[in-house]
N, C-alpha and C positions, 0 to 999 in steps of 0.2 A: 426412457434410452437417450444418451446423448445426443444430441444436436450439433450442427457445425457453428451456427449462429452467425453465419457468413465470413467463416476462418476459412474460408476458400484459400489454397496458392496463389502464386502469381500467375493470372493466365499465360504469361509469355513462356514458362517454362513446363505448359502442362502436355502429356503427351495422349496417345491413343490406345484402344484394345482390340483387339481382333474378334472378342466376344460381342455380337450383334453391331461392329463395326462402329463403336460409341468414338467418340470425339469433342472431349469437353472443350474445344474452341465454337461447336456450335451452339453452345450454350449462351445464353443472355446472362451479364454482369450482375453477378448476385446471386443469380438464380440456379445454380448446378443440381440441387436437390430436387427440384420441380423438375429440371430439364430431365434426371437423370428417372427419374419416377414416371414420367410421360414417358420416354424410350422403351421403357421396360413394358409396362403397359399395353404401349402398342403390339410390340414384338410376342405378350400372352394373345393380346386379340387377334394377330392375324395369324398364328401358328408358328412363328418362330421359335416363340419359347411354348410347347405343348405340356399338357396337363402331364405332369409326372417327371420334366425336366429338372435339373437341376442347375442353381444360379451358382457362378463362381463366390466363392467365400469374400466377404468383406474386405479383410485385407488383402486379397492376391488381389480383387478388382480395383481396389483404390490404387494400389502401386501400378498396374496398368496404365490407370488414369491420369498420376499422378496427382491424385487429389488427398484430401485427406479423407481419413477411413469414417470420419462422421458425418461425409459426405453419403457413402455409398449407405451405409447403417441406417441413417435417414430417408432415403429414396426406398430401402426393403422395409421399414416400419410402414411407410406409408401405404405398401402394396398389402402387408400383413394385415392393416387395419380396414384394409378394401376385401379383404378376403380371399385372395390374387394368390399369396403364396403362404407358404407356412416353416418354420423351422419344425427339422426331424432330426434333432440332435446329431449325431454322426454321420447322419445320412446329409447333411448340411439342411439347404434353404431350397424349398421344392414348391414348383406351381401346381396348385391345388384347384383353380377353378381360373377360366376365361371369363372375361366381359362379357355379360349378355350380348351387345351389340357390340360392331367395330367402332372403333375411335372413329370421329368425325372427319369426312372425305374422304372414307374408305371404301372403294366401290365394293358390291356385293361382289362374289365369285360368278363368273359366269357360270349358266348351266354346262353340264358336260354337253359335248356333242353326240350325236345320233349315232349310232353305229351304222358302217356303211353296208347298203345290202351285200348278200353276198351272190357274188358272180356267177353262179351256177350253169347258165347258158352259154355256149359258147365255149371256144377255147378260155381253158384257166387262166386268168391275169398271175403276175408275179404274187402279189398280194392277196389270192384265194384265201389260202388258209388262214392269213392275218384276219380276211372278212370272217370268216368260219368263226374263229375264234371268238369273234369281239361279241357276234351275234347271241341276243339272249336267248336262251333254251332252259325248260324244268331240266333236262337229260342230256349229256354230252353222250354220244356213241362213237364220237372219232377215235378213230386209232391215233397211236405213237405216243401213249404218256401208260407209264406204270400206274400203281396204285399211291396216288401222292401221299393222301393221309397216313402212309406206311412209312413213309419218309424217318429214318432211324433218330430222332431228335436227339434223346437221353445218351445214346452210342455216339452221335456226333460231336457233342459237349465235353464227352469223357473223352474223346480223343483229341479236341482242340485242346482241352486241358494238359492232356500229356503232354502234346507239340509244343505248346505254349511255354510248357515249366521246364523243357531240355533244351529248347531254340536257342542257338547262341545269337547275339547281335547281328554276327555276319551273314547271316541266312537271310535277314532281312533287306539285305542290298540285291543289287541286278546280279540275275540269275544267267545260266545255262539256255541259252534260247532252245534248247530240246528239252526241258522241265526240270523240275526238283529231281535229283538223283535218286532220293527214296520214293519217290512216285514208280520211276522208272523201274527201278527194283523191283518194285512191289507188282507191277503190272506184269513184269517180265515173268514172274513166277505166277503170278494170275491168267496170264494166256498158256503157261505150261501145263497149269492142275486144270484147267476147265476147257483147251481147245486145244491142246495136243501140240503147240508150236514152242519150238526152241529158240530164244531170242537172246542176244547179248543186253543188258540195260541201255548201254551206248546207242545201239540201232534202233532205240525207241525216242520217239518224237510227241511228246505232250500237246496237243490243240484243244483249241475252246471248241470242242464237240467235234462230230463228224462233217458236219458244215465248213468249220475250217478246214479240218482235211482232205476235203474234196477240193476246196479252192487252192489248197497249196500242191496238192499233186496236178490239179488243171495247169498251173502256173507252170508248173518243172515240166510238164508233155509239151505246152506248146512251145516251149523256149529249145525244144529238140525237134520242131518241125509237125508234130502230131494234131491235126486238127480235128480229129472226130473220135468218138467214145460209144461203141455198141452199148446198146443198154436194153435189159428185160422189156419183153413186151407180152401184158401189161407190166409195168414195173412205175418205180414212185414219182410219182411226179414233180416230187422236193427236189429231188436227186435229180432229175430230169434238169431243173428248173437251175440249180447249181452248174452243172456243165456247159448249161447254153451261157449262163450270165458272165465263166471264163472263157467264150467263143468254141467252145464244143458244138458240132455237130452231133447229133445223137440217134442213129441210124437203129432201127427196133430190131429185134431178134425175136421171135417166139418162143414163148414159155409155153410146156404141157407138163403132164404128171410127174414126168422126170427132169423138169426143169428146163435148162436153157437147152435150146436146141444149138448146139456147137455145129452142127453141118449149116444150120442156115448163117449162123454168127463167119462162116467163112464166105460167105456168098456177100456179106455188108462191104468186105475188102479193108475194116477197120482195123487198124492195128492196133487197137486196145477195147476194153471191154469193162463194163462197172456188173458185177454178179452178188445176187444174195443167197449163196448157194445152201446156208444152213435151214434156212427158213425165205424162200421167196417171197418177196412183199410183191402184190399183196395174196397171191392164191396160196403158199404155206408149204409149194411142193420144194422137195428135197432132190440137191441134183443126183441124179443115180451115178451108178459107180461105173458103168459104161460110159457117158460123157464126162466125169471125172479123168478118166483118160482119152477119152478123144480132146478135151479139153487141156491136157498135159501136152499132147502130141502138137495142137494149135501153138499153144505156148512157146513149145522147143522151136518153130519155126520162128519165134520171133514176136507173138504176140505179146499184151501186157494185161496183166490180171488187177483190177481196183476189186477188192475183197469188201464187202459191205457188211459186217458181221453186228449186225446192230441189236438182233435181242436172241442171240442163239443158245442164252443162258437159259432161258425160260421154254421147257419142253416138260413134257406129262407125260404121253404115251408112245414114246419112242425114244431109242437109246441116243445117244450124243453122237452127232456128224462132227468127224475133222473137219477142221479149217482147212482149206486151200494153201495156206500160205505152209501148213505144216508138209503138204508135199512138193509145192513150189516155190521154194524160198527166194529164187534168183528175178522172179519174173511176175512177184505178188507183193500189192500195197494193201495191206491188212490194216482196217479201221476198225474201231472197236470204240464206246464211250460210256459212259457211267450215267447217261439218260435213261435208259429202261433198266437198269440196275438199280438206280434210286430216285433221280429226278433230272429232267431237262435244265432244271434251272443252275445246278452246276456248272455247265457248260465246260466240262472236262471230258476231254477222249485220248485217244491214242492213237497214233498211224508208226507203223513196222514197213518203213520201204525196201525194195530191194537194196543190197548192198550199192549197187550202181548208181543209185539214186540218192543215197541217203544224203552227201553232202549239198545238194543243189534244192534237197526239203529244207535243211535244217538253213541254210540261206535263206530262204522265203520265207521260214516262220522266224528269224530272227529280223528281218524287215517289216515282218507285220504287225508285230507286236514286241518282238524283244522276250516273248516267254509269257505263260502264262502265271498268272496269281499266285505266288509261292502259298499261302497259308492254305488255302483248299487245297492244294496238291499234300501239301504235308497232312491233312487231315484226313484225306482217301488213302493214303499209303498206309495211314495207321492200322484204319477200318482194314487194307485189304490184309494187310502183315498180322493181326494180331486174331485173325479168321472169323473177323466180326460182320465180314462180307458172304461169306457161304452161311452163315446163319439167319441173315437177312434175307438172302436169296431162299433157303428152305421155306422160311416164313411166307413171304409173299408167292412163292410157286403154291402152296397148298389153296391160299386163299384166291388166286388168278383160276385153279384151276376148279373150283367150287363156283367161280362167276363165268368162266367157259362153259360150264355144264349147264348154268341159269339160262343162258343164252341160246345154248343150242334146243334146250326145252323149249322156250320162247319162239323161236323160228318155228319147232314143230307143229305148234300152238298156233300159231296167227298167222302164218307167211307157208301153208301148204303149197309145195309143187317149188319151195325153192332148194338150191342145192347148196350145202354149206361145203368151204375148202379150206384147210390149212387148221383144223382143230387140234394134229395132236402135240403143237409148240405155239410158241409167242403170246402175243397180245393183243390177237384182234382174230377175228372170221372174214373170211368175204363169203356173200352169199351171193349167186347169180339165178337168174329168171331164164331158163333154158324152153321151158316148155311152149307147146303151140299158144296155151291162153295167155303168154305175156308178148306174143309176135308185136312188136313195133312201140315194147317199153321202153320208154327216156328216161333213164333211170336220173339223171339229171335234174328233172321235173319231179322225180318219185323225191329227190331229197330234200328238194323246195318245199314240196308237198308237209315230208315230214317234218321240216322245220316249222311250218304252218303249226304244227300238230305240238310244237315245243321240242321236236326230239333231233337232235345233229347226227348226222351221218354223211358220209363220205361216198360221191358215186364213184361206181368201178371207174364209166368212162376217163374218168380224170387222170387215171393211171395207166390211159391206154392209148396209143399212137394211131393204132388200127384198127377197123372194125372188132368190135368183142360182143359177148352177148352180154346186155344189160345187169347191174349188179349193186350192191351197196357192199364197202368196208368198212366193219361196224369194229368198233373197240369194247372190250369186254373189263380190261384191269383195273379202269380209274371210277368204275360206277358199280353201286350198291346191285346183289341179286335181284330184289324188289322192283330197284330203277330200271334195270333190262330190263325185266318182263314188263313193265309198263312202258319203257320207250322201244321195246319191239311190237308190243299190241298195237302202240300209237303209229310203227309205221305200216301197219296192216290194215289199219282203219284209212291210212292215205293209199295205200296201193290198194283198196276195197277187197280184199280177197281173205277177210277175217272171215271162220266159222260161222256159218248162219250170213255173212253180208251178202247185200244186194248189185253193190256197186260192179261195173265189168272194169276191166282193166281201161278200157277208153276211157270210161269217165272218171276215174283216178287220174290218168294223164292230163285231161282236161282240167279237173281242179291243181295238179301241180302245175300245169303249163299258165294258173292266172298268178301263182305265186313268185312264178320266175320272172313275168314280166317285172 
């Protein structure tokens, strides 16, 4: 292999490279090849050049650095001789092995910090969900996620290739803060097919999930002088936290088997309310017809509704329920997302504001982030427009139904006396412990004891502002049937009510309280 033999160009005219921030001015006189080989070796050792990573062609790197190609060729050959890189023909020069020990002077990576304790006791803090997600456990039965293993990787890749093949260069620039027109068009068609909503794509704002949609709405409402949004009780702790972060009071409105009590909503005096009418979180109740009519009268008197349509597409034993927005166009902010359809990591949702609030919402979105990333929007639009999304939904519905049935069977076997709520739809079940045998049971302590058994679950009390029966909210979509059975059995052991068990509820509470301290 050709070596430079000291034929480096004049140092005064050398340049630099974005690759590893290399600057030949840092090299000692006459030692460019040694310096470059050492810098490459250090980058492989500390992971900046990972195994499988490709190095620039020698001609390209030499031009960037303004050195002779022989300097780069020599440095690469030294790493080939060391066994760190190898030539792979058309694939280029690839990192194949890292040094066994880090280079001299490199500090070892610090041990990862221990996850924070889960704050089960007391009022849940803003980071309660973060702490629970970070907690190690054998089985995760927390609600909120679909079966992530079912994410359609192949379909996503096909759609991405289609998008990139046809994408004009202009589409890579700054776009409409409302979102990519293709996705807004696809969402409008999706809402018409699945939720009975007729909307013009121009009325839809693409958001970074429902969380951002709530932030946009609360800021818009605050600018109009609204300082309170009533919420269902029990109702989503996460939603309540987002509203409070936006400066809103959240007066509770009771929920029963018919959904939110609209008569009690009037009593709060709140000018707006956040509802989950198609599948109330966490009870699973559907807003009854008479309540819907009463809610329309309340809205006609000036009330505003924020409709969180978080998992309405997932239903098993009942017909679809039309969205409130299909009935109350001028008074409903309708929010949905791809989080329960595909994956929360996509951070893609949509908001359909009432016409009178559209411009204000678009302004808030513009100043928040200038709009979502365009490429994921276009890929999602391709999945929706091609019919692939319906195929995915049919697949996961069957899988989720089997897992729901497995959870119901496990609850009957290991948690006798527990009442099951919300089984007809969604991705979770809520269980309550209503009988006299459970008097005084602390569900937060039970969730802590379950975590001691290696199982994550959310206490129902997290989602309630007023006193409520003790219970747990259990997600089934993201766990296998066997894991669900094992997890519910572990909760039964924590509670002390498994068949043949001898511990009383009080003994189980004592065990759980030790975990929560």
